C-alpha positions in Angstrom: 0.6 46.7 8.8 -1.6 44.6 7.0 -1.9 44.8 3.1 -5.0 46.5 2.4 -5.1 44.7 -1.1 -4.2 41.0 -0.3 -6.2 39.2 -3.1 -5.9 39.6 -6.3 -9.4 41.2 -8.3 -11.0 38.8 -10.2 -10.3 37.8 -13.4 -11.1 35.0 -16.1 -8.5 32.8 -17.5 -8.5 32.5 -21.1 -6.6 30.0 -23.2 -7.4 29.8 -27.0 -6.0 27.0 -29.0 -4.5 28.5 -31.8 -2.7 32.2 -32.4 -5.4 33.4 -34.9 -8.1 32.9 -32.3 -6.0 34.5 -29.1 -5.2 37.4 -32.0 -9.1 37.8 -32.7 -9.9 37.8 -29.0 -7.6 40.2 -28.5 -8.6 42.3 -30.6 -12.3 41.8 -29.8 -11.8 42.5 -26.3 -9.0 45.0 -27.1 -10.1 46.9 -23.3 -11.0 44.7 -21.3 -8.3 41.9 -21.8 -4.7 41.5 -20.7 -2.3 38.9 -22.7 0.6 37.2 -20.5 3.5 34.9 -21.0 5.4 35.1 -17.7 3.5 37.5 -15.6 5.7 38.8 -13.5 4.8 42.7 -14.1 1.3 41.7 -15.1 0.3 40.3 -11.7 1.9 43.2 -9.9 -0.1 45.4 -11.4 -3.3 43.3 -10.7 -2.4 43.2 -7.2 -2.1 46.9 -7.1 -5.2 47.5 -8.8 -3.6 49.3 -11.9 -4.4 46.9 -14.1 -8.1 46.0 -14.1 -8.7 43.1 -17.2 -11.8 41.3 -17.3 -9.8 38.6 -19.4 -6.3 37.4 -18.5 -5.1 35.4 -21.8 -2.0 33.5 -22.2 0.4 33.1 -24.7 2.9 30.7 -23.4 1.6 28.0 -25.3 1.3 29.6 -29.0 3.5 28.7 -32.1 6.6 30.1 -31.8 6.6 31.6 -28.0 8.9 28.8 -26.5 11.4 29.3 -29.7 14.8 29.6 -28.4 17.4 29.6 -32.0 20.2 30.2 -33.2 21.9 30.4 -36.9 25.1 31.7 -38.3 23.4 33.3 -40.6 20.1 34.3 -39.6 20.9 35.2 -36.0 19.4 34.5 -32.8 15.2 34.4 -32.5 13.5 34.6 -29.1 10.0 33.5 -28.4 7.7 35.4 -26.1 7.6 33.2 -23.6 11.3 32.4 -23.2 12.3 32.9 -19.8 15.3 35.5 -18.6 17.2 32.4 -16.8 16.6 30.2 -20.6 18.5 33.2 -21.8 21.3 33.3 -18.8 22.1 29.7 -19.3 22.0 29.6 -23.7 25.6 29.2 -24.9 24.4 30.9 -27.7 23.0 33.8 -26.3 26.6 33.6 -23.8 29.0 33.6 -26.9 27.1 35.4 -29.9 24.9 38.2 -27.5 26.7 38.2 -24.0 25.2 41.7 -23.3 21.9 40.1 -23.3 23.5 37.6 -20.7 24.5 39.9 -18.9 21.5 42.4 -18.5 19.2 39.6 -17.8 20.9 38.7 -14.7 20.8 42.5 -13.4 16.8 41.5 -13.5 15.2 40.6 -10.5 15.9 37.7 -8.4 16.9 34.2 -9.6 13.2 32.6 -8.8 11.6 35.9 -10.8 13.7 35.0 -13.6 12.4 31.5 -13.9 9.1 33.6 -15.6 10.2 36.9 -16.5 10.6 37.0 -20.2 12.9 39.2 -22.6 9.4 39.8 -24.6 8.0 41.0 -21.2 10.5 43.3 -20.5 10.3 44.7 -23.8 6.5 45.0 -24.1 6.5 46.4 -20.6 8.2 49.8 -21.8 9.8 51.1 -18.7 12.7 53.2 -19.6 14.5 51.6 -16.8 13.9 48.2 -18.2 17.6 46.5 -18.0 17.3 44.3 -21.3 16.0 47.0 -23.2 19.4 49.0 -23.9 21.2 45.7 -24.8 18.7 44.8 -27.1 18.7 48.0 -29.0 22.9 47.6 -29.8 22.3 44.4 -30.6 19.3 45.5 -32.8 16.8 43.6 -32.4 13.7 43.6 -34.4 10.3 42.4 -32.9 8.4 40.4 -34.7 4.5 41.1 -34.6 1.1 39.2 -34.9 -2.0 41.0 -35.6 -5.7 40.4 -36.7 -4.7 41.7 -39.8 -1.4 40.6 -40.7 2.1 40.3 -39.6 4.8 43.2 -39.0 8.6 43.1 -38.0 9.7 46.5 -36.6 12.8 47.6 -35.1 13.3 47.8 -31.6 13.9 51.8 -31.8 11.0 52.7 -33.6 8.6 50.2 -31.1 8.9 52.9 -28.1 6.7 55.7 -27.5 6.6 56.4 -23.6 7.4 55.4 -20.5 5.0 51.9 -20.2 3.9 52.8 -24.4 4.6 51.2 -27.6 3.2 50.9 -30.7 1.1 47.8 -30.6 -2.3 48.3 -31.7 -5.5 46.3 -30.6 -4.9 43.0 -30.5 -1.4 42.4 -31.7 1.3 40.7 -29.8 5.1 40.0 -30.4 5.3 36.4 -31.0 9.1 36.8 -31.0 12.3 39.2 -31.5 14.6 38.0 -33.7 18.4 39.9 -33.9 20.8 39.5 -36.8 24.9 38.2 -36.7 26.6 40.6 -34.6 29.8 42.1 -36.2 33.1 40.0 -36.4 35.5 40.1 -32.7 32.7 42.4 -31.3 32.6 43.4 -28.0 30.4 44.8 -25.3 29.2 45.5 -21.8 26.0 46.5 -20.0 26.5 48.8 -17.1 23.7 50.0 -14.2 24.5 51.8 -11.4 21.5 50.8 -8.5 20.4 51.6 -5.1 21.6 48.4 -4.5 23.1 45.6 -6.0 20.8 43.4 -6.6 17.0 43.2 -7.4 17.0 46.8 -8.0 15.4 48.8 -11.0 18.6 50.8 -12.4 18.9 55.0 -11.8 20.6 54.6 -14.8 22.7 52.5 -17.1 24.5 52.6 -20.6 24.6 49.8 -22.9 27.8 49.8 -25.4 28.9 47.5 -28.2 32.1 47.8 -30.2 34.0 46.4 -33.5 36.4 46.5 -36.2 34.8 48.5 -38.7 37.1 49.0 -42.4 34.4 51.5 -43.3 34.9 53.7 -40.2 37.5 56.3 -40.3 38.8 55.5 -37.0 38.7 52.0 -37.7 35.6 51.1 -35.7 32.0 51.6 -34.9 30.3 51.8 -31.6 26.9 51.3 -30.5 25.6 53.3 -27.0 22.2 52.9 -25.2 21.2 55.0 -22.5 18.8 53.8 -20.2 16.3 55.3 -17.0 17.5 58.3 -17.9 14.8 59.6 -20.9 11.3 58.8 -21.8 12.6 55.8 -23.2 16.1 54.3 -23.8 17.9 56.0 -26.2 20.7 55.5 -28.7 23.4 58.1 -28.3 23.9 58.8 -32.4 26.2 61.9 -31.9 28.3 59.8 -29.8 28.6 56.6 -31.7 29.4 59.1 -34.9 32.4 61.0 -33.3 34.0 57.1 -32.6 34.0 56.1 -35.9 35.7 59.6 -37.6 38.3 60.3 -34.1 41.1 58.7 -33.0 40.1 56.3 -30.4 42.1 58.0 -27.2 41.0 58.9 -23.6 40.3 62.5 -25.0 37.6 61.1 -27.8 36.2 58.8 -25.4 35.5 61.3 -22.9 34.3 63.5 -25.7 31.6 60.9 -26.4 30.7 60.7 -22.7 30.4 64.3 -22.6 27.8 63.9 -25.3 26.0 61.2 -24.2 24.8 63.1 -20.8 23.9 65.9 -22.8 21.5 63.5 -25.0 19.4 62.3 -22.3 16.7 64.1 -20.2 16.6 62.2 -16.6 14.2 63.3 -14.1 14.2 63.8 -10.4 12.2 61.0 -8.8 12.4 58.9 -5.5 15.2 56.4 -6.5 17.9 59.7 -7.4 17.7 63.2 -8.7 18.1 64.7 -12.5 21.9 65.8 -11.3 22.6 62.6 -10.2 21.6 61.0 -13.4 23.8 62.9 -15.1 26.8 62.5 -13.5 26.2 59.1 -13.4 25.5 58.9 -17.4 28.8 60.2 -18.3 30.5 58.5 -15.4 29.3 55.2 -16.6 29.6 56.2 -20.5 32.8 56.4 -20.1 33.8 53.3 -17.6 32.2 50.9 -20.5 33.7 53.0 -23.3 37.4 52.5 -21.7 36.2 48.9 -20.7 35.3 48.0 -23.8 37.9 49.6 -25.9 40.5 47.8 -23.6 38.4 44.7 -23.9 39.1 44.9 -28.3 42.4 45.7 -27.8 43.7 42.5 -25.9 
């Protein structure tokens, strides 16, 4: 069958010299301009006629967008144009934020990851975005630049609905920052898809755990669920349980059950609601057991 949409629609490519000029252009043309860095989602949406911008505004060359830095006190900064393959190959990310590196490896294939960016994956705001859950358990904050001022927002407050964020007209995410992770933390990203490579997750769990003297159990856990609610969610009730209960298989099983009860999956072409619920419980328990075992070794 011939491709019924063989060409991209026409648009005007915009590359402005300064960050201020770019932000102002996006505000002025908020209803007809589309910003992009890697463009892996943007160009697919253009091809499928889901986007119809008059202007395509390039962000890759702007100040701060290529930044990938780690400071033992300040943490990690990832610019908006830093690719997923750059993250995967970064020794700082591997050592201090391994769950982000793990998750980045599940996004598409190697060639796509040479273009795709972490910030783009976040701004796409898909509930099955592989890097969103790991970024949330590391308490990432997006650094937003707009026509009026700059603002920093925790990722938990960034997502509103599938494909919808709190970004306003003219605003762009320049970078995302992460604090230094808790000492001796261990983590894991565990998704399930229809195949092993280059598939969207039907359900996924991100877990981070670490020794914590302030917790009655002696440990704190962070648990995020992807692809099973309108946005990626933090399972606060399960985290609270594990901060006070004796950490054993019974408490881990109860936390996994709470995770299942906390999500709101849907039926779609990739999986049924019932299957996703089962997988949330299974994946959460598996991830918790693996992370707990890693903490004890």
